[in-house]
TIRO-2110 file (N, C-alpha, C; in Angstrom, 1 decimal):
// TIRO-2110
0.9, -1.4, -0.2, N, 1, A
0.0, -0.1, 0.1, CA, 1, A
0.9, 0.9, -0.2, C, 1, A
0.4, 2.2, -0.6, N, 2, A
1.2, 3.6, -0.8, CA, 2, A
1.2, 4.3, 0.3, C, 2, A
2.0, 5.2, 0.4, N, 3, A
1.9, 6.5, 1.5, CA, 3, A
0.7, 7.3, 1.6, C, 3, A
0.0, 7.1, 2.9, N, 4, A
-1.3, 7.5, 3.0, CA, 4, A
-1.3, 8.3, 4.6, C, 4, A
-0.9, 9.2, 4.9, N, 5, A
-0.7, 9.9, 6.2, CA, 5, A
-2.0, 9.9, 6.9, C, 5, A
-3.4, 10.0, 6.3, N, 6, A
-4.6, 10.1, 6.8, CA, 6, A
-5.0, 8.6, 7.2, C, 6, A
-4.8, 7.7, 6.5, N, 7, A
-5.1, 6.1, 6.9, CA, 7, A
-4.1, 5.9, 8.1, C, 7, A
-2.9, 6.0, 7.9, N, 8, A
-2.0, 5.9, 8.8, CA, 8, A
-2.2, 6.3, 10.3, C, 8, A
-2.6, 7.6, 10.1, N, 9, A
-2.5, 8.3, 11.5, CA, 9, A
-3.9, 7.8, 12.2, C, 9, A
-4.7, 7.2, 11.5, N, 10, A
-6.0, 6.8, 12.4, CA, 10, A
-5.6, 5.4, 13.0, C, 10, A
-4.7, 4.6, 12.3, N, 11, A
-4.5, 3.3, 13.0, CA, 11, A
-3.2, 3.4, 14.0, C, 11, A
-2.4, 4.6, 13.7, N, 12, A
-1.4, 5.0, 14.5, CA, 12, A
-1.8, 5.2, 16.0, C, 12, A
-2.8, 6.1, 16.3, N, 13, A
-3.6, 6.5, 17.2, CA, 13, A
-3.8, 5.2, 18.2, C, 13, A
-4.7, 4.5, 17.8, N, 14, A
-5.2, 3.3, 18.1, CA, 14, A
-3.8, 2.3, 18.8, C, 14, A
-3.1, 2.2, 17.8, N, 15, A
-1.9, 1.3, 18.3, CA, 15, A
-0.8, 2.1, 19.8, C, 15, A
-1.1, 3.1, 19.5, N, 16, A
-0.3, 4.1, 20.5, CA, 16, A
-1.0, 3.8, 21.7, C, 16, A
-2.6, 3.8, 21.8, N, 17, A
-3.2, 3.7, 23.0, CA, 17, A
-3.3, 2.3, 23.4, C, 17, A
-2.6, 1.3, 22.5, N, 18, A
-2.8, -0.2, 22.9, CA, 18, A
-4.2, -0.8, 23.0, C, 18, A
-5.2, -0.2, 22.1, N, 19, A
-6.3, -0.6, 22.1, CA, 19, A
-7.0, -1.4, 20.8, C, 19, A
-7.0, -2.9, 21.3, N, 20, A
-7.2, -3.4, 20.0, CA, 20, A
-8.9, -2.9, 19.4, C, 20, A
-9.9, -2.8, 20.4, N, 21, A
-11.0, -2.1, 19.8, CA, 21, A
-10.9, -1.2, 19.0, C, 21, A
-10.1, -0.2, 19.5, N, 22, A
-10.0, 1.0, 18.7, CA, 22, A
-9.3, 0.9, 17.1, C, 22, A
-8.5, -0.1, 17.4, N, 23, A
-7.4, -0.6, 16.1, CA, 23, A
-8.8, -1.0, 15.2, C, 23, A
-9.3, -2.0, 15.8, N, 24, A
-10.4, -2.7, 14.5, CA, 24, A
-11.3, -1.7, 14.0, C, 24, A
-11.7, -0.6, 14.9, N, 25, A
-12.6, 0.3, 14.3, CA, 25, A
-11.9, 1.3, 13.5, C, 25, A
-10.8, 1.6, 13.6, N, 26, A
-10.1, 2.3, 12.8, CA, 26, A
-9.8, 1.6, 11.3, C, 26, A
-9.2, 0.4, 11.3, N, 27, A
-9.5, -0.3, 10.3, CA, 27, A
-10.7, -0.3, 9.4, C, 27, A
-11.7, -0.7, 10.3, N, 28, A
-13.1, -0.6, 9.4, CA, 28, A
-13.1, 0.6, 8.8, C, 28, A
-12.9, 1.7, 9.4, N, 29, A
-13.2, 2.9, 8.9, CA, 29, A
-12.4, 3.4, 7.9, C, 29, A
-11.2, 3.0, 7.8, N, 30, A
-10.1, 3.2, 6.5, CA, 30, A
-10.8, 2.3, 5.5, C, 30, A
-11.0, 1.2, 5.7, N, 31, A
-11.4, 0.2, 4.4, CA, 31, A
-13.0, 1.0, 3.9, C, 31, A
-13.7, 1.7, 4.9, N, 32, A
-15.0, 1.9, 4.2, CA, 32, A
-14.5, 3.2, 3.6, C, 32, A
-13.7, 4.1, 4.1, N, 33, A
-13.2, 5.2, 3.4, CA, 33, A
-12.8, 4.8, 2.0, C, 33, A
-11.9, 4.1, 2.0, N, 34, A
-11.2, 3.7, 0.7, CA, 34, A
-12.4, 2.9, -0.4, C, 34, A
-13.0, 2.1, 0.4, N, 35, A
-13.9, 1.6, -0.6, CA, 35, A
-14.9, 2.7, -1.3, C, 35, A
-15.5, 3.8, -0.4, N, 36, A
-16.1, 4.8, -1.0, CA, 36, A
-15.5, 5.8, -2.0, C, 36, A
-14.2, 6.0, -1.7, N, 37, A
-13.3, 6.7, -2.7, CA, 37, A
-13.0, 6.0, -4.0, C, 37, A
-12.6, 4.8, -4.1, N, 38, A
-11.9, 4.2, -5.2, CA, 38, A
-12.9, 3.2, -5.8, C, 38, A
-13.5, 2.3, -5.1, N, 39, A
-13.7, 1.0, -5.6, CA, 39, A
-15.3, 0.8, -5.9, C, 39, A
-15.9, 1.7, -5.1, N, 40, A
-17.5, 1.5, -5.4, CA, 40, A
-18.0, 2.0, -6.6, C, 40, A
-17.3, 3.0, -6.9, N, 41, A
-17.7, 3.9, -8.3, CA, 41, A
-17.5, 2.8, -9.4, C, 41, A
-16.7, 1.8, -9.4, N, 42, A
-16.1, 1.0, -10.5, CA, 42, A
-17.0, -0.5, -10.2, C, 42, A
-17.8, -0.8, -9.2, N, 43, A
-18.3, -2.2, -9.0, CA, 43, A
-19.7, -1.5, -8.8, C, 43, A
-20.8, -2.5, -9.5, N, 44, A
-22.2, -2.3, -9.2, CA, 44, A
-22.4, -2.7, -8.0, C, 44, A
-23.4, -2.1, -7.3, N, 45, A
-24.0, -2.5, -5.9, CA, 45, A
-24.3, -3.9, -5.9, C, 45, A
-25.1, -4.2, -6.9, N, 46, A
-25.8, -5.6, -7.2, CA, 46, A
-24.8, -6.7, -7.6, C, 46, A
-23.7, -6.6, -7.7, N, 47, A
-22.5, -7.6, -7.9, CA, 47, A
-22.3, -8.5, -6.7, C, 47, A
-21.9, -7.7, -6.0, N, 48, A
-21.7, -8.6, -4.5, CA, 48, A
-22.1, -7.6, -3.2, C, 48, A
-22.2, -8.2, -2.2, N, 49, A
-22.1, -7.4, -0.8, CA, 49, A
-21.2, -6.6, -0.2, C, 49, A
-21.2, -5.5, 0.4, N, 50, A
-20.4, -4.6, 0.6, CA, 50, A
-19.0, -5.3, 1.3, C, 50, A
-19.6, -6.1, 2.4, N, 51, A
-18.5, -6.8, 3.3, CA, 51, A
-17.5, -7.5, 2.5, C, 51, A
-17.9, -8.2, 1.4, N, 52, A
-17.2, -9.2, 0.9, CA, 52, A
-16.2, -8.6, -0.2, C, 52, A
-16.6, -7.5, -0.9, N, 53, A
-15.8, -6.9, -2.1, CA, 53, A
-14.8, -6.0, -1.2, C, 53, A
-15.3, -5.0, -0.1, N, 54, A
-14.4, -4.5, 0.4, CA, 54, A
-13.4, -5.1, 1.0, C, 54, A
-13.6, -6.2, 1.7, N, 55, A
-12.6, -7.2, 2.4, CA, 55, A
-11.5, -7.5, 1.5, C, 55, A
-12.0, -8.0, 0.2, N, 56, A
-11.1, -8.2, -0.8, CA, 56, A
-10.2, -7.5, -1.6, C, 56, A
-10.8, -6.4, -1.8, N, 57, A
-10.0, -5.2, -2.5, CA, 57, A
-9.4, -4.2, -1.7, C, 57, A
-9.5, -4.3, -0.4, N, 58, A
-8.8, -3.4, 0.5, CA, 58, A
-8.1, -4.3, 1.6, C, 58, A
-7.6, -5.4, 1.3, N, 59, A
-6.8, -6.0, 2.3, CA, 59, A
-5.2, -5.8, 2.5, C, 59, A
-4.8, -4.7, 1.3, N, 60, A
-3.5, -4.1, 1.4, CA, 60, A
-3.5, -3.0, 2.6, C, 60, A
-4.8, -2.3, 3.0, N, 61, A
-4.8, -1.2, 3.8, CA, 61, A
-4.0, -1.4, 5.1, C, 61, A
-4.1, -2.9, 5.5, N, 62, A
-3.4, -3.1, 6.8, CA, 62, A
-1.9, -3.0, 6.8, C, 62, A
-1.3, -2.7, 5.8, N, 63, A
0.0, -2.3, 5.5, CA, 63, A
0.2, -1.0, 5.1, C, 63, A
-0.6, -0.1, 5.3, N, 64, A
-0.7, 1.4, 4.7, CA, 64, A
0.8, 2.0, 5.5, C, 64, A
1.4, 2.9, 5.1, N, 65, A
2.5, 3.7, 5.8, CA, 65, A
2.3, 4.9, 6.0, C, 65, A
3.2, 5.2, 6.8, N, 66, A
3.0, 6.7, 7.4, CA, 66, A
4.2, 7.5, 6.9, C, 66, A
4.4, 8.6, 7.5, N, 67, A
5.5, 9.5, 6.9, CA, 67, A
6.8, 9.0, 6.9, C, 67, A
6.8, 8.2, 8.2, N, 68, A
8.3, 7.4, 8.5, CA, 68, A
8.6, 6.4, 7.6, C, 68, A
7.6, 6.0, 6.8, N, 69, A
7.9, 4.8, 5.8, CA, 69, A
8.0, 3.7, 6.7, C, 69, A
7.0, 3.4, 7.8, N, 70, A
6.7, 2.4, 8.5, CA, 70, A
5.3, 2.1, 8.6, C, 70, A
5.0, 0.6, 8.6, N, 71, A
3.7, 0.4, 8.7, CA, 71, A
3.2, 0.0, 10.1, C, 71, A
2.0, -0.1, 10.2, N, 72, A
1.2, -0.5, 11.5, CA, 72, A
1.9, -1.5, 12.4, C, 72, A
2.0, -2.7, 11.7, N, 73, A
2.7, -3.8, 12.4, CA, 73, A
4.5, -3.4, 12.8, C, 73, A
5.0, -2.7, 12.3, N, 74, A
6.4, -1.9, 12.3, CA, 74, A
6.3, -1.2, 13.8, C, 74, A
5.5, -0.2, 13.8, N, 75, A
5.1, 0.6, 14.8, CA, 75, A
4.6, 0.1, 16.2, C, 75, A
4.0, -1.2, 16.1, N, 76, A
3.5, -2.0, 17.1, CA, 76, A
4.8, -2.7, 17.6, C, 76, A
5.7, -3.3, 16.8, N, 77, A
6.6, -3.8, 17.4, CA, 77, A
7.9, -3.0, 18.0, C, 77, A
7.8, -1.7, 17.7, N, 78, A
8.7, -0.6, 18.3, CA, 78, A
8.1, -0.3, 19.6, C, 78, A
7.1, 0.1, 19.7, N, 79, A
6.2, 0.0, 20.9, CA, 79, A
6.1, -0.8, 21.9, C, 79, A
6.1, -2.2, 21.4, N, 80, A
6.3, -3.4, 22.4, CA, 80, A
7.5, -3.6, 22.9, C, 80, A
8.6, -3.3, 22.4, N, 81, A
10.1, -3.4, 22.5, CA, 81, A
10.2, -2.4, 23.7, C, 81, A
9.6, -1.1, 23.3, N, 82, A
9.9, 0.2, 24.4, CA, 82, A
8.8, -0.4, 25.7, C, 82, A
7.9, -1.0, 25.6, N, 83, A
7.0, -1.2, 26.8, CA, 83, A
7.7, -2.4, 27.7, C, 83, A
8.6, -3.3, 26.9, N, 84, A
9.4, -4.2, 27.6, CA, 84, A
10.4, -3.6, 28.4, C, 84, A
11.2, -2.6, 27.6, N, 85, A
12.4, -2.0, 28.3, CA, 85, A
12.1, -1.1, 29.7, C, 85, A
10.7, -0.7, 29.6, N, 86, A
10.1, 0.1, 30.2, CA, 86, A
9.4, -0.7, 31.6, C, 86, A
9.4, -2.2, 31.5, N, 87, A
8.6, -2.9, 32.4, CA, 87, A
7.2, -2.9, 32.4, C, 87, A
6.6, -2.3, 31.7, N, 88, A
5.3, -2.5, 31.3, CA, 88, A
4.4, -3.8, 30.5, C, 88, A
4.6, -4.7, 31.5, N, 89, A
4.0, -6.1, 31.3, CA, 89, A
2.5, -5.9, 30.2, C, 89, A
1.6, -5.2, 30.9, N, 90, A
0.2, -5.1, 30.6, CA, 90, A
0.3, -4.2, 29.0, C, 90, A
1.1, -3.3, 29.0, N, 91, A
1.0, -2.6, 27.4, CA, 91, A
1.9, -3.7, 26.5, C, 91, A
3.0, -4.4, 27.0, N, 92, A
3.6, -5.1, 26.1, CA, 92, A
2.4, -6.4, 25.5, C, 92, A
1.6, -6.9, 26.6, N, 93, A
0.6, -7.9, 26.2, CA, 93, A
-0.5, -7.3, 25.4, C, 93, A
-0.6, -6.2, 25.6, N, 94, A
-1.7, -5.3, 24.8, CA, 94, A
-1.0, -5.3, 23.3, C, 94, A
0.1, -4.9, 23.1, N, 95, A
0.6, -5.0, 22.0, CA, 95, A
0.9, -6.2, 21.2, C, 95, A
1.1, -7.1, 22.2, N, 96, A
1.4, -8.4, 21.4, CA, 96, A
-0.1, -9.0, 20.8, C, 96, A
-1.0, -8.8, 21.2, N, 97, A
-2.2, -9.1, 20.9, CA, 97, A
-2.6, -8.0, 19.6, C, 97, A
-2.4, -7.1, 19.8, N, 98, A
-2.6, -6.0, 18.5, CA, 98, A
-1.8, -6.7, 17.5, C, 98, A
-0.3, -7.0, 17.7, N, 99, A
0.5, -7.7, 16.5, CA, 99, A
0.0, -8.9, 15.9, C, 99, A
-0.6, -9.6, 16.9, N, 100, A
-1.3, -10.7, 16.5, CA, 100, A
-2.6, -10.6, 15.6, C, 100, A
-3.2, -9.6, 15.8, N, 101, A
-4.5, -9.3, 15.0, CA, 101, A
-3.9, -8.5, 14.0, C, 101, A
-3.1, -7.9, 13.5, N, 102, A
-2.6, -7.2, 12.4, CA, 102, A
-1.9, -8.3, 11.3, C, 102, A
-1.4, -9.2, 12.1, N, 103, A
-0.8, -10.4, 11.2, CA, 103, A
-2.0, -11.4, 10.6, C, 103, A
-3.0, -11.6, 11.5, N, 104, A
-4.2, -12.3, 11.0, CA, 104, A
-5.0, -11.5, 9.9, C, 104, A
-5.2, -10.0, 10.2, N, 105, A
-5.9, -9.4, 9.1, CA, 105, A
-5.0, -9.5, 7.5, C, 105, A
-3.6, -9.6, 7.7, N, 106, A
-2.9, -9.8, 6.4, CA, 106, A
-1.5, -8.9, 6.5, C, 106, A
-1.2, -8.5, 8.0, N, 107, A
0.1, -7.4, 7.5, CA, 107, A
1.2, -8.4, 7.1, C, 107, A
2.3, -7.8, 6.6, N, 108, A
3.4, -8.3, 6.3, CA, 108, A
4.4, -8.2, 7.3, C, 108, A
5.0, -9.4, 7.7, N, 109, A
6.0, -9.4, 8.8, CA, 109, A
7.2, -9.1, 8.3, C, 109, A
7.2, -9.3, 6.8, N, 110, A
8.9, -9.2, 6.3, CA, 110, A
9.1, -7.7, 5.5, C, 110, A
7.7, -6.9, 5.6, N, 111, A
7.7, -5.6, 4.9, CA, 111, A
9.3, -5.1, 5.1, C, 111, A
9.7, -3.9, 4.5, N, 112, A
10.9, -3.3, 4.7, CA, 112, A
10.5, -1.9, 5.2, C, 112, A
10.9, -1.2, 5.6, N, 113, A
10.6, 0.1, 6.4, CA, 113, A
11.8, 1.3, 6.4, C, 113, A
11.2, 2.3, 6.5, N, 114, A
12.5, 3.5, 6.5, CA, 114, A
13.5, 3.4, 5.4, C, 114, A
12.8, 3.2, 4.4, N, 115, A
13.4, 3.3, 2.9, CA, 115, A
13.7, 4.5, 2.3, C, 115, A
14.9, 5.2, 2.2, N, 116, A
15.2, 6.3, 1.6, CA, 116, A
14.9, 6.4, 0.5, C, 116, A
14.7, 7.5, 0.0, N, 117, A
13.9, 8.0, -1.5, CA, 117, A
15.6, 8.0, -2.2, C, 117, A
15.7, 7.3, -3.5, N, 118, A
16.7, 7.3, -4.1, CA, 118, A
16.3, 7.7, -5.7, C, 118, A
17.3, 8.4, -6.1, N, 119, A
17.3, 9.1, -7.7, CA, 119, A
17.4, 8.1, -8.5, C, 119, A
16.5, 7.9, -9.5, N, 120, A
17.0, 6.8, -10.6, CA, 120, A
16.2, 7.6, -11.8, C, 120, A
16.6, 6.9, -13.1, N, 121, A
16.2, 7.3, -14.3, CA, 121, A
15.0, 6.2, -14.7, C, 121, A
13.9, 6.8, -15.2, N, 122, A
13.0, 5.8, -16.0, CA, 122, A
13.3, 5.3, -16.8, C, 122, A
13.3, 4.0, -17.0, N, 123, A
13.8, 3.4, -18.5, CA, 123, A
12.7, 3.9, -19.6, C, 123, A
11.5, 4.2, -19.6, N, 124, A
10.6, 4.5, -20.6, CA, 124, A
10.9, 5.9, -21.2, C, 124, A
10.9, 6.7, -20.1, N, 125, A
11.0, 8.3, -20.7, CA, 125, A
12.2, 8.8, -20.5, C, 125, A
13.2, 8.3, -19.6, N, 126, A
14.7, 8.9, -19.2, CA, 126, A
14.8, 10.1, -18.7, C, 126, A
13.7, 10.4, -17.9, N, 127, A
13.6, 11.5, -16.9, CA, 127, A
14.0, 10.6, -15.5, C, 127, A
14.6, 11.8, -15.0, N, 128, A
14.9, 11.2, -13.1, CA, 128, A
13.6, 11.1, -12.6, C, 128, A
13.7, 10.0, -11.8, N, 129, A
12.5, 9.8, -11.0, CA, 129, A
13.2, 9.1, -9.3, C, 129, A
12.1, 9.4, -8.8, N, 130, A
12.6, 9.1, -7.2, CA, 130, A
11.8, 7.9, -6.7, C, 130, A
12.6, 6.8, -6.4, N, 131, A
11.9, 5.6, -5.7, CA, 131, A
12.4, 5.3, -4.4, C, 131, A
11.8, 4.3, -4.0, N, 132, A
12.3, 3.9, -2.3, CA, 132, A
13.6, 2.8, -2.5, C, 132, A
14.4, 3.4, -1.6, N, 133, A
15.9, 2.1, -1.6, CA, 133, A
15.4, 1.2, -1.0, C, 133, A
16.4, 0.3, -0.4, N, 134, A
16.5, -0.6, 0.2, CA, 134, A
16.2, -0.5, 1.7, C, 134, A
15.5, -1.0, 2.6, N, 135, A
15.3, -0.5, 4.0, CA, 135, A
15.7, -1.6, 5.3, C, 135, A
14.7, -1.8, 6.2, N, 136, A
15.5, -2.6, 7.1, CA, 136, A
14.0, -3.4, 7.4, C, 136, A
13.8, -4.8, 7.5, N, 137, A
12.4, -5.3, 8.0, CA, 137, A
12.6, -5.5, 9.6, C, 137, A
11.7, -6.0, 9.9, N, 138, A
11.6, -6.1, 11.8, CA, 138, A
12.7, -6.8, 12.0, C, 138, A
13.1, -7.8, 11.7, N, 139, A
14.5, -8.6, 12.0, CA, 139, A
15.5, -7.8, 12.0, C, 139, A
15.9, -7.1, 11.2, N, 140, A
17.2, -6.3, 10.9, CA, 140, A
17.0, -5.0, 12.1, C, 140, A
15.7, -4.4, 12.1, N, 141, A
15.7, -3.4, 12.9, CA, 141, A
15.7, -3.8, 14.4, C, 141, A
15.2, -4.7, 14.7, N, 142, A
15.0, -4.8, 16.1, CA, 142, A
15.4, -6.0, 16.7, C, 142, A
15.8, -7.1, 16.2, N, 143, A
16.4, -8.4, 16.4, CA, 143, A
15.3, -9.3, 17.0, C, 143, A
15.7, -10.6, 16.9, N, 144, A
14.3, -11.7, 17.2, CA, 144, A
13.9, -11.6, 18.4, C, 144, A
14.8, -11.2, 19.6, N, 145, A
14.3, -11.2, 20.8, CA, 145, A
13.4, -10.2, 21.1, C, 145, A
13.2, -9.0, 20.5, N, 146, A
12.7, -7.9, 20.7, CA, 146, A
11.2, -8.0, 19.8, C, 146, A
10.9, -8.9, 19.3, N, 147, A
9.7, -8.8, 18.5, CA, 147, A
8.8, -9.6, 19.3, C, 147, A
7.6, -9.2, 19.2, N, 148, A
6.4, -9.5, 19.9, CA, 148, A
6.3, -11.4, 19.8, C, 148, A
5.7, -12.2, 20.8, N, 149, A
5.7, -13.7, 20.6, CA, 149, A
4.9, -13.8, 19.2, C, 149, A
3.8, -13.0, 19.1, N, 150, A
2.9, -13.3, 18.0, CA, 150, A
3.5, -13.2, 16.7, C, 150, A
4.6, -12.3, 16.5, N, 151, A
5.3, -12.0, 15.4, CA, 151, A
6.3, -13.4, 15.1, C, 151, A
7.0, -13.3, 16.2, N, 152, A
8.0, -14.8, 16.0, CA, 152, A
7.2, -15.9, 15.9, C, 152, A
6.1, -16.1, 16.3, N, 153, A
5.2, -17.2, 15.9, CA, 153, A
4.9, -17.5, 14.6, C, 153, A
4.6, -16.4, 13.9, N, 154, A
4.0, -16.2, 12.5, CA, 154, A
5.5, -16.3, 11.5, C, 154, A
6.6, -15.9, 12.1, N, 155, A
7.5, -15.7, 10.7, CA, 155, A
8.2, -17.3, 11.0, C, 155, A
8.7, -18.0, 9.9, N, 156, A
8.5, -19.2, 9.8, CA, 156, A
9.8, -19.8, 11.0, C, 156, A
9.6, -21.0, 11.4, N, 157, A
10.4, -21.1, 12.5, CA, 157, A
11.9, -21.8, 12.1, C, 157, A
13.2, -21.3, 12.4, N, 158, A
14.2, -22.0, 12.0, CA, 158, A
14.9, -21.0, 10.8, C, 158, A
14.0, -20.3, 10.0, N, 159, A
14.3, -19.5, 8.8, CA, 159, A
15.0, -18.3, 9.3, C, 159, A
14.8, -17.7, 10.2, N, 160, A
15.7, -16.5, 10.8, CA, 160, A
16.7, -16.8, 11.8, C, 160, A
16.9, -17.9, 12.5, N, 161, A
17.3, -18.3, 13.7, CA, 161, A
18.6, -17.8, 13.4, C, 161, A
19.5, -18.0, 12.3, N, 162, A
21.1, -17.9, 12.3, CA, 162, A
21.1, -16.1, 12.1, C, 162, A
20.2, -15.8, 11.5, N, 163, A
20.3, -13.9, 11.4, CA, 163, A
20.1, -13.6, 12.9, C, 163, A
18.9, -14.0, 13.7, N, 164, A
18.5, -13.7, 15.2, CA, 164, A
19.7, -13.7, 15.8, C, 164, A
20.6, -15.1, 15.8, N, 165, A
21.8, -15.1, 16.8, CA, 165, A
23.0, -13.9, 16.4, C, 165, A
22.9, -13.9, 15.2, N, 166, A
23.8, -12.8, 14.7, CA, 166, A
23.3, -11.6, 15.2, C, 166, A
22.2, -10.9, 15.1, N, 167, A
21.5, -9.9, 15.4, CA, 167, A
21.6, -9.5, 16.9, C, 167, A
21.2, -10.6, 17.7, N, 168, A
21.2, -10.3, 19.1, CA, 168, A
22.7, -10.3, 19.6, C, 168, A
23.7, -11.1, 18.8, N, 169, A
25.2, -10.8, 19.4, CA, 169, A
25.9, -9.8, 19.3, C, 169, A
25.2, -9.1, 18.0, N, 170, A
25.4, -7.6, 17.8, CA, 170, A
25.3, -6.6, 18.9, C, 170, A
23.9, -6.8, 19.3, N, 171, A
23.2, -5.9, 20.5, CA, 171, A
23.7, -6.1, 21.7, C, 171, A
24.3, -7.5, 22.1, N, 172, A
25.0, -7.7, 23.1, CA, 172, A
26.1, -7.2, 23.0, C, 172, A
27.0, -7.0, 22.0, N, 173, A
28.3, -6.3, 22.1, CA, 173, A
28.3, -4.6, 21.8, C, 173, A
27.0, -4.2, 21.3, N, 174, A
27.0, -2.9, 21.6, CA, 174, A
26.5, -2.3, 23.1, C, 174, A
25.7, -3.0, 23.6, N, 175, A
25.3, -3.1, 25.2, CA, 175, A
26.4, -2.7, 26.0, C, 175, A
END
């Protein structure tokens, strides 16, 4: 999903409050708004019911990005780590539940965030354009041990273990 500050800010407020009901409500309103703006004009109302079509066509909205080029799942994981470091167990549990719900809604755990803009040349027109360069995924940014348990369970077991040990050892040396 592309950058959309309005959609991201609705979800960001709910995540920062660590409220799953508010997040569910925010995502529902984002989906409804997206449906009304883009899809409803291209689909006949008699074709399918609203819920089915809206869910199918707006599933990428759970990965909408904010100004910092992070997804709601990335924000949740960063806040989870901060809550753990501060010793706020209840807040960490609430954010773990939010992360699990976002993954169930189709959020991508391996998406890269904080990608810097890079200048390149369009192959068709030859004009300079700006695209997003490589960024960091959750594993590279936070390390395996700082991820919520729901995210760890979602990622393929063993796939990131070598990377996790390497990342955690770097964090231990830095500390």
